[in-house]
TORKOL-4160 file (C-alpha; in steps of 0.2 Angstrom, whole numbers, padded with zeros to 4 digits, m for minus):
232
<pt num="1" X="0072" Y="m0132" Z="m0053"/>
<pt num="2" X="0055" Y="m0134" Z="m0061"/>
<pt num="3" X="0048" Y="m0124" Z="m0075"/>
<pt num="4" X="0031" Y="m0124" Z="m0069"/>
<pt num="5" X="0025" Y="m0106" Z="m0067"/>
<pt num="6" X="0011" Y="m0101" Z="m0058"/>
<pt num="7" X="m0004" Y="m0091" Z="m0067"/>
<pt num="8" X="0001" Y="m0075" Z="m0055"/>
<pt num="9" X="0017" Y="m0074" Z="m0060"/>
<pt num="10" X="0013" Y="m0075" Z="m0077"/>
<pt num="11" X="0002" Y="m0062" Z="m0076"/>
<pt num="12" X="0014" Y="m0051" Z="m0064"/>
<pt num="13" X="0027" Y="m0055" Z="m0077"/>
<pt num="14" X="0018" Y="m0049" Z="m0090"/>
<pt num="15" X="0013" Y="m0032" Z="m0082"/>
<pt num="16" X="0031" Y="m0028" Z="m0078"/>
<pt num="17" X="0035" Y="m0031" Z="m0096"/>
<pt num="18" X="0021" Y="m0020" Z="m0102"/>
<pt num="19" X="0028" Y="m0005" Z="m0089"/>
<pt num="20" X="0048" Y="m0009" Z="m0096"/>
<pt num="21" X="0053" Y="m0015" Z="m0079"/>
<pt num="22" X="0062" Y="m0030" Z="m0074"/>
<pt num="23" X="0049" Y="m0047" Z="m0076"/>
<pt num="24" X="0046" Y="m0057" Z="m0061"/>
<pt num="25" X="0049" Y="m0075" Z="m0071"/>
<pt num="26" X="0066" Y="m0068" Z="m0073"/>
<pt num="27" X="0069" Y="m0067" Z="m0054"/>
<pt num="28" X="0067" Y="m0087" Z="m0051"/>
<pt num="29" X="0077" Y="m0091" Z="m0034"/>
<pt num="30" X="0071" Y="m0109" Z="m0032"/>
<pt num="31" X="0056" Y="m0120" Z="m0031"/>
<pt num="32" X="0045" Y="m0130" Z="m0019"/>
<pt num="33" X="0052" Y="m0149" Z="m0014"/>
<pt num="34" X="0036" Y="m0153" Z="m0001"/>
<pt num="35" X="0026" Y="m0164" Z="m0012"/>
<pt num="36" X="0012" Y="m0163" Z="0000"/>
<pt num="37" X="0000" Y="m0147" Z="0001"/>
<pt num="38" X="0001" Y="m0140" Z="0017"/>
<pt num="39" X="m0007" Y="m0123" Z="0017"/>
<pt num="40" X="0006" Y="m0114" Z="0010"/>
<pt num="41" X="0007" Y="m0097" Z="0001"/>
<pt num="42" X="0017" Y="m0084" Z="m0009"/>
<pt num="43" X="0015" Y="m0066" Z="m0013"/>
<pt num="44" X="0025" Y="m0056" Z="m0023"/>
<pt num="45" X="0029" Y="m0039" Z="m0017"/>
<pt num="46" X="0014" Y="m0030" Z="m0018"/>
<pt num="47" X="0006" Y="m0043" Z="m0025"/>
<pt num="48" X="m0010" Y="m0057" Z="m0021"/>
<pt num="49" X="m0006" Y="m0072" Z="m0011"/>
<pt num="50" X="m0007" Y="m0089" Z="m0022"/>
<pt num="51" X="m0005" Y="m0106" Z="m0015"/>
<pt num="52" X="0014" Y="m0115" Z="m0018"/>
<pt num="53" X="0011" Y="m0132" Z="m0023"/>
<pt num="54" X="0025" Y="m0145" Z="m0027"/>
<pt num="55" X="0036" Y="m0140" Z="m0040"/>
<pt num="56" X="0030" Y="m0121" Z="m0042"/>
<pt num="57" X="0045" Y="m0108" Z="m0044"/>
<pt num="58" X="0048" Y="m0096" Z="m0029"/>
<pt num="59" X="0053" Y="m0077" Z="m0034"/>
<pt num="60" X="0064" Y="m0063" Z="m0028"/>
<pt num="61" X="0055" Y="m0052" Z="m0016"/>
<pt num="62" X="0040" Y="m0066" Z="m0014"/>
<pt num="63" X="0033" Y="m0069" Z="0003"/>
<pt num="64" X="0030" Y="m0086" Z="0009"/>
<pt num="65" X="0018" Y="m0088" Z="0020"/>
<pt num="66" X="0010" Y="m0105" Z="0030"/>
<pt num="67" X="m0005" Y="m0106" Z="0041"/>
<pt num="68" X="m0009" Y="m0115" Z="0060"/>
<pt num="69" X="m0002" Y="m0133" Z="0056"/>
<pt num="70" X="0004" Y="m0129" Z="0040"/>
<pt num="71" X="0023" Y="m0133" Z="0032"/>
<pt num="72" X="0033" Y="m0132" Z="0014"/>
<pt num="73" X="0050" Y="m0134" Z="0007"/>
<pt num="74" X="0059" Y="m0123" Z="m0003"/>
<pt num="75" X="0074" Y="m0129" Z="m0013"/>
<pt num="76" X="0086" Y="m0115" Z="m0018"/>
<pt num="77" X="0096" Y="m0113" Z="m0033"/>
<pt num="78" X="0114" Y="m0121" Z="m0026"/>
<pt num="79" X="0101" Y="m0136" Z="m0017"/>
<pt num="80" X="0100" Y="m0124" Z="0000"/>
<pt num="81" X="0085" Y="m0127" Z="0008"/>
<pt num="82" X="0072" Y="m0120" Z="0019"/>
<pt num="83" X="0059" Y="m0128" Z="0029"/>
<pt num="84" X="0045" Y="m0119" Z="0033"/>
<pt num="85" X="0032" Y="m0124" Z="0048"/>
<pt num="86" X="0017" Y="m0118" Z="0056"/>
<pt num="87" X="0009" Y="m0100" Z="0058"/>
<pt num="88" X="0027" Y="m0093" Z="0048"/>
<pt num="89" X="0031" Y="m0079" Z="0038"/>
<pt num="90" X="0048" Y="m0078" Z="0027"/>
<pt num="91" X="0053" Y="m0063" Z="0013"/>
<pt num="92" X="0064" Y="m0070" Z="m0001"/>
<pt num="93" X="0073" Y="m0054" Z="m0003"/>
<pt num="94" X="0085" Y="m0062" Z="m0017"/>
<pt num="95" X="0095" Y="m0077" Z="m0019"/>
<pt num="96" X="0107" Y="m0076" Z="m0034"/>
<pt num="97" X="0120" Y="m0092" Z="m0037"/>
<pt num="98" X="0134" Y="m0094" Z="m0051"/>
<pt num="99" X="0136" Y="m0112" Z="m0052"/>
<pt num="100" X="0150" Y="m0111" Z="m0063"/>
<pt num="101" X="0159" Y="m0103" Z="m0048"/>
<pt num="102" X="0150" Y="m0108" Z="m0033"/>
<pt num="103" X="0147" Y="m0092" Z="m0028"/>
<pt num="104" X="0133" Y="m0082" Z="m0025"/>
<pt num="105" X="0122" Y="m0066" Z="m0015"/>
<pt num="106" X="0108" Y="m0069" Z="m0005"/>
<pt num="107" X="0096" Y="m0062" Z="0007"/>
<pt num="108" X="0082" Y="m0069" Z="0017"/>
<pt num="109" X="0071" Y="m0060" Z="0030"/>
<pt num="110" X="0062" Y="m0072" Z="0044"/>
<pt num="111" X="0047" Y="m0061" Z="0049"/>
<pt num="112" X="0039" Y="m0074" Z="0061"/>
<pt num="113" X="0038" Y="m0092" Z="0066"/>
<pt num="114" X="0048" Y="m0107" Z="0064"/>
<pt num="115" X="0060" Y="m0111" Z="0050"/>
<pt num="116" X="0076" Y="m0122" Z="0047"/>
<pt num="117" X="0089" Y="m0117" Z="0037"/>
<pt num="118" X="0102" Y="m0131" Z="0028"/>
<pt num="119" X="0113" Y="m0123" Z="0017"/>
<pt num="120" X="0119" Y="m0130" Z="0000"/>
<pt num="121" X="0132" Y="m0129" Z="m0013"/>
<pt num="122" X="0137" Y="m0108" Z="m0012"/>
<pt num="123" X="0155" Y="m0106" Z="m0006"/>
<pt num="124" X="0156" Y="m0087" Z="m0001"/>
<pt num="125" X="0143" Y="m0092" Z="0015"/>
<pt num="126" X="0145" Y="m0074" Z="0021"/>
<pt num="127" X="0136" Y="m0066" Z="0007"/>
<pt num="128" X="0121" Y="m0078" Z="0013"/>
<pt num="129" X="0112" Y="m0063" Z="0023"/>
<pt num="130" X="0098" Y="m0070" Z="0035"/>
<pt num="131" X="0088" Y="m0056" Z="0046"/>
<pt num="132" X="0075" Y="m0058" Z="0060"/>
<pt num="133" X="0067" Y="m0042" Z="0067"/>
<pt num="134" X="0079" Y="m0045" Z="0082"/>
<pt num="135" X="0097" Y="m0052" Z="0074"/>
<pt num="136" X="0108" Y="m0054" Z="0058"/>
<pt num="137" X="0116" Y="m0071" Z="0055"/>
<pt num="138" X="0133" Y="m0076" Z="0046"/>
<pt num="139" X="0134" Y="m0094" Z="0043"/>
<pt num="140" X="0147" Y="m0106" Z="0040"/>
<pt num="141" X="0141" Y="m0120" Z="0033"/>
<pt num="142" X="0126" Y="m0126" Z="0043"/>
<pt num="143" X="0111" Y="m0134" Z="0048"/>
<pt num="144" X="0099" Y="m0123" Z="0061"/>
<pt num="145" X="0084" Y="m0117" Z="0065"/>
<pt num="146" X="0077" Y="m0100" Z="0068"/>
<pt num="147" X="0062" Y="m0098" Z="0080"/>
<pt num="148" X="0052" Y="m0078" Z="0079"/>
<pt num="149" X="0040" Y="m0074" Z="0091"/>
<pt num="150" X="0035" Y="m0058" Z="0098"/>
<pt num="151" X="0047" Y="m0059" Z="0110"/>
<pt num="152" X="0063" Y="m0062" Z="0099"/>
<pt num="153" X="0071" Y="m0074" Z="0092"/>
<pt num="154" X="0080" Y="m0092" Z="0095"/>
<pt num="155" X="0093" Y="m0100" Z="0085"/>
<pt num="156" X="0100" Y="m0118" Z="0086"/>
<pt num="157" X="0113" Y="m0126" Z="0078"/>
<pt num="158" X="0113" Y="m0145" Z="0072"/>
<pt num="159" X="0130" Y="m0144" Z="0063"/>
<pt num="160" X="0143" Y="m0131" Z="0058"/>
<pt num="161" X="0142" Y="m0113" Z="0066"/>
<pt num="162" X="0130" Y="m0098" Z="0065"/>
<pt num="163" X="0136" Y="m0080" Z="0073"/>
<pt num="164" X="0123" Y="m0071" Z="0078"/>
<pt num="165" X="0123" Y="m0050" Z="0079"/>
<pt num="166" X="0108" Y="m0044" Z="0090"/>
<pt num="167" X="0097" Y="m0031" Z="0082"/>
<pt num="168" X="0110" Y="m0033" Z="0067"/>
<pt num="169" X="0122" Y="m0020" Z="0077"/>
<pt num="170" X="0138" Y="m0018" Z="0087"/>
<pt num="171" X="0132" Y="m0027" Z="0103"/>
<pt num="172" X="0138" Y="m0042" Z="0108"/>
<pt num="173" X="0139" Y="m0055" Z="0096"/>
<pt num="174" X="0140" Y="m0075" Z="0098"/>
<pt num="175" X="0148" Y="m0092" Z="0088"/>
<pt num="176" X="0135" Y="m0105" Z="0090"/>
<pt num="177" X="0140" Y="m0122" Z="0087"/>
<pt num="178" X="0135" Y="m0140" Z="0086"/>
<pt num="179" X="0119" Y="m0142" Z="0099"/>
<pt num="180" X="0121" Y="m0124" Z="0105"/>
<pt num="181" X="0107" Y="m0112" Z="0105"/>
<pt num="182" X="0105" Y="m0094" Z="0112"/>
<pt num="183" X="0089" Y="m0081" Z="0110"/>
<pt num="184" X="0090" Y="m0062" Z="0106"/>
<pt num="185" X="0074" Y="m0053" Z="0114"/>
<pt num="186" X="0066" Y="m0035" Z="0109"/>
<pt num="187" X="0078" Y="m0025" Z="0117"/>
<pt num="188" X="0093" Y="m0033" Z="0110"/>
<pt num="189" X="0097" Y="m0044" Z="0126"/>
<pt num="190" X="0108" Y="m0062" Z="0120"/>
<pt num="191" X="0106" Y="m0075" Z="0130"/>
<pt num="192" X="0108" Y="m0095" Z="0129"/>
<pt num="193" X="0095" Y="m0108" Z="0127"/>
<pt num="194" X="0096" Y="m0125" Z="0132"/>
<pt num="195" X="0093" Y="m0134" Z="0117"/>
<pt num="196" X="0077" Y="m0145" Z="0125"/>
<pt num="197" X="0068" Y="m0128" Z="0127"/>
<pt num="198" X="0069" Y="m0125" Z="0109"/>
<pt num="199" X="0052" Y="m0125" Z="0100"/>
<pt num="200" X="0050" Y="m0141" Z="0088"/>
<pt num="201" X="0037" Y="m0141" Z="0072"/>
<pt num="202" X="0033" Y="m0156" Z="0063"/>
<pt num="203" X="0036" Y="m0144" Z="0045"/>
<pt num="204" X="0056" Y="m0141" Z="0051"/>
<pt num="205" X="0059" Y="m0155" Z="0062"/>
<pt num="206" X="0059" Y="m0170" Z="0049"/>
<pt num="207" X="0074" Y="m0178" Z="0044"/>
<pt num="208" X="0069" Y="m0180" Z="0025"/>
<pt num="209" X="0060" Y="m0167" Z="0013"/>
<pt num="210" X="0042" Y="m0169" Z="0021"/>
<pt num="211" X="0035" Y="m0177" Z="0006"/>
<pt num="212" X="0023" Y="m0188" Z="0015"/>
<pt num="213" X="0033" Y="m0204" Z="0012"/>
<pt num="214" X="0029" Y="m0217" Z="m0001"/>
<pt num="215" X="0012" Y="m0218" Z="m0009"/>
<pt num="216" X="0010" Y="m0199" Z="m0006"/>
<pt num="217" X="0009" Y="m0190" Z="m0024"/>
<pt num="218" X="0008" Y="m0171" Z="m0028"/>
<pt num="219" X="m0009" Y="m0164" Z="m0030"/>
<pt num="220" X="m0019" Y="m0158" Z="m0044"/>
<pt num="221" X="m0018" Y="m0140" Z="m0043"/>
<pt num="222" X="m0035" Y="m0131" Z="m0049"/>
<pt num="223" X="m0036" Y="m0119" Z="m0063"/>
<pt num="224" X="m0035" Y="m0101" Z="m0057"/>
<pt num="225" X="m0042" Y="m0085" Z="m0062"/>
<pt num="226" X="m0031" Y="m0069" Z="m0065"/>
<pt num="227" X="m0034" Y="m0063" Z="m0048"/>
<pt num="228" X="m0028" Y="m0079" Z="m0040"/>
<pt num="229" X="m0043" Y="m0087" Z="m0036"/>
<pt num="230" X="m0054" Y="m0101" Z="m0047"/>
<pt num="231" X="m0062" Y="m0095" Z="m0062"/>
<pt num="232" X="m0079" Y="m0091" Z="m0064"/>
């Protein structure tokens, strides 16, 4: 994992050390693997958003957001990959992984937008808790898309299996396999969706890490003041 710390993260870590709470920098859970900068930002809980550049670390409790036509790719400690499309927001509650036992625990909340989640080396995938405003998801070794809109959630599976629990409760559940999709609306009603009707986004539907290909170098990162903006 990269050891690049964003200036905002350093300030947050020093503040929490001074107040006796757990240091922000001790909760690194992954990093940015998209070389081109496409407008993504990250904000610690209650903190100020700052740009997420290639090789920047991401942290427990961080909210990652993208603008229209923006995107980013996050890679977690077990090589799980999360691709974030345009106009999206996701909260990285936590992602803990032990490479010796290949087990861990994670919680991620997809707030709005379009995402692609590709599982990595973690073996106890039932401990990876993924939620949206209308669903709770259980994964079984998979590559799938999540689309969250004001109307509800769409899940589309490319490989593996995903169990959908509408509104996270005891209502009807459904296990989706490769090539299957379903939606859950704000009334917690679940129905099948034709795979051809699932929305797409350049940030989630490419086959590679979205680095722009040969010749695209990581951008230089401007200096920033303690408030997350440019100095001066």
